[in-house]
C-alpha positions in Angstrom: 0.9 -13.0 16.6 -0.8 -9.8 18.0 2.9 -8.1 17.7 3.1 -9.2 13.8 -0.3 -7.6 13.2 0.7 -4.5 15.0 4.0 -4.4 12.8 1.9 -4.9 9.8 -0.6 -2.2 10.7 2.4 0.1 11.3 4.0 -0.7 7.9 0.7 0.0 6.3 0.1 3.2 8.0 3.3 4.3 6.8 2.6 3.3 3.5 -0.8 4.6 3.3 -0.9 7.7 5.1 2.4 9.3 4.8 1.4 10.6 1.5 -1.9 11.4 2.4 -0.7 13.3 5.6 1.4 15.6 2.9 -1.8 15.9 0.7 -0.1 14.5 -2.2 0.6 11.3 -4.0 4.3 9.9 -3.7 6.5 10.9 -6.7 7.8 8.1 -8.9 11.6 9.0 -7.4 10.0 8.4 -3.9 8.1 5.3 -5.0 11.2 4.0 -6.3 12.8 4.4 -3.1 9.9 2.9 -1.0 9.8 -0.2 -3.5 13.6 -0.8 -3.1 13.5 -0.5 0.6 10.5 -2.8 1.2 12.2 -5.4 -0.8 15.7 -4.9 1.1 13.7 -5.4 4.3 12.3 -8.8 2.9 16.0 -9.8 1.7 17.7 -8.9 5.2 14.9 -10.7 6.9 15.5 -13.6 4.7 19.3 -13.7 5.4 18.5 -13.6 9.0 16.4 -16.6 8.6 18.8 -18.4 6.9 21.2 -18.3 9.6 19.0 -18.7 12.5 16.4 -21.2 11.1 17.1 -25.2 11.1 13.4 -25.9 9.6 13.6 -26.9 5.9 10.7 -25.4 4.7 11.5 -22.0 6.4 14.9 -22.1 5.0 13.6 -22.8 1.3 11.0 -20.3 1.8 13.7 -17.9 2.8 15.9 -18.7 0.2 12.9 -17.8 -2.1 12.4 -14.5 -0.5 15.9 -13.3 -0.8 16.5 -14.7 -4.7 12.9 -13.0 -5.7 13.4 -9.9 -3.7 17.2 -9.2 -5.0 16.0 -9.8 -8.6 13.1 -7.4 -8.4 15.2 -5.0 -6.5 18.1 -5.5 -9.4 15.4 -4.8 -12.1 14.5 -1.6 -10.2 17.9 -0.4 -10.0 18.3 -1.1 -13.7 15.3 1.0 -14.4 16.2 4.1 -12.5 19.5 4.1 -14.1 17.8 3.7 -17.6 15.5 6.7 -16.9 18.1 8.6 -15.1 16.1 8.9 -11.7 17.5 9.2 -8.4 15.3 7.4 -5.9 14.4 9.9 -3.2 14.5 9.1 0.4 11.1 10.0 2.1 9.0 9.6 5.0 7.7 6.5 4.2 11.0 4.8 3.5 12.4 6.0 6.8 9.3 4.4 8.6 9.6 1.2 6.9 13.2 1.1 8.0 12.9 1.9 11.5 9.8 -0.6 11.9 11.9 -3.3 10.1 14.9 -2.8 12.2 12.6 -3.3 15.4 11.2 -6.4 13.9 14.8 -7.7 13.2 15.8 -7.0 16.6 12.7 -8.9 18.2 13.2 -11.9 15.9 17.0 -12.2 16.7 16.0 -12.6 20.4 14.1 -15.8 19.4 15.5 -19.5 18.4 14.5 -22.7 17.1 10.7 -23.3 16.4 9.7 -19.7 18.3 12.0 -17.8 15.8 10.4 -19.8 12.7 7.1 -19.1 13.7 7.5 -15.5 14.2 9.5 -14.9 11.3 6.7 -16.8 8.9 4.0 -14.8 10.8 5.9 -11.4 10.1 6.3 -12.4 6.3 2.6 -13.0 6.0 1.9 -9.8 7.7 4.5 -8.0 5.9 3.5 -9.3 2.4 -0.3 -8.4 3.1 0.8 -4.7 3.8 3.0 -4.3 1.0 0.6 -5.9 -1.3 -2.1 -3.6 -0.3 0.3 -0.4 -0.3 1.2 -1.6 -4.0 -2.0 -2.0 -5.2 -3.7 1.3 -3.2 -1.0 3.9 -3.0 2.3 3.1 -5.3 0.8 1.6 -8.5 -2.0 4.3 -8.8 0.6 6.9 -8.1 3.3 6.0 -10.4 3.6 8.2 -13.4 6.1 6.1 -15.4 4.6 3.3 -17.4 8.0 1.2 -17.0 7.9 1.9 -13.2 4.2 1.3 -13.2 4.9 -2.3 -14.9 7.6 -3.3 -12.7 5.3 -2.6 -9.5 2.6 -4.5 -11.2 4.8 -7.5 -12.0 6.2 -7.4 -8.5 2.6 -7.2 -6.9 1.7 -10.6 -8.8 5.1 -12.2 -7.3 4.5 -10.8 -3.8 1.0 -12.2 -3.9 2.2 -15.7 -4.4 4.8 -14.7 -1.5 2.1 -14.1 0.6 -0.2 -17.3 -0.2 3.5 -19.2 0.2 3.9 -17.6 3.8 0.4 -18.0 4.7 0.4 -21.9 3.8 3.6 -22.0 5.6 2.3 -20.3 8.6 -0.8 -23.0 8.7 2.0 -25.8 9.0 4.0 -24.3 11.6 2.7 -24.5 15.2 
């Protein structure tokens, strides 16, 4: 559990401070890349859970994560294409990817109930961090109204994911 909280703290720090350190808000192309990267991380984690878990509730949750995050990412890709914007890789996206890779490796070493518990705890921590970053950094920094709207829609959905993950975590011992 402590490791999950540490991972979430690292993610929150990546999302919240990289732009502050540069003394500038992330640009719309950077925000698009960060949002897509964060969504893809959850798709990959869900795919891992679908391969490893035997728990019906965890499998259903992972299917929801995969479906919803793919759908939001598809909408994001359609929007950047429509706006003729090229998402811009940045320190925050890179940090998210690095941290996610480490977490996937950690989860890959687990099986059975230990995997299920760790996966769900990670989903709780990850959604808390991403939702906080969306509300405090990405949405306020977005300049394009359509991008801002998509991020707000995503935040509403991802808050539901967080609640679902918290409920599931309370059931898995």
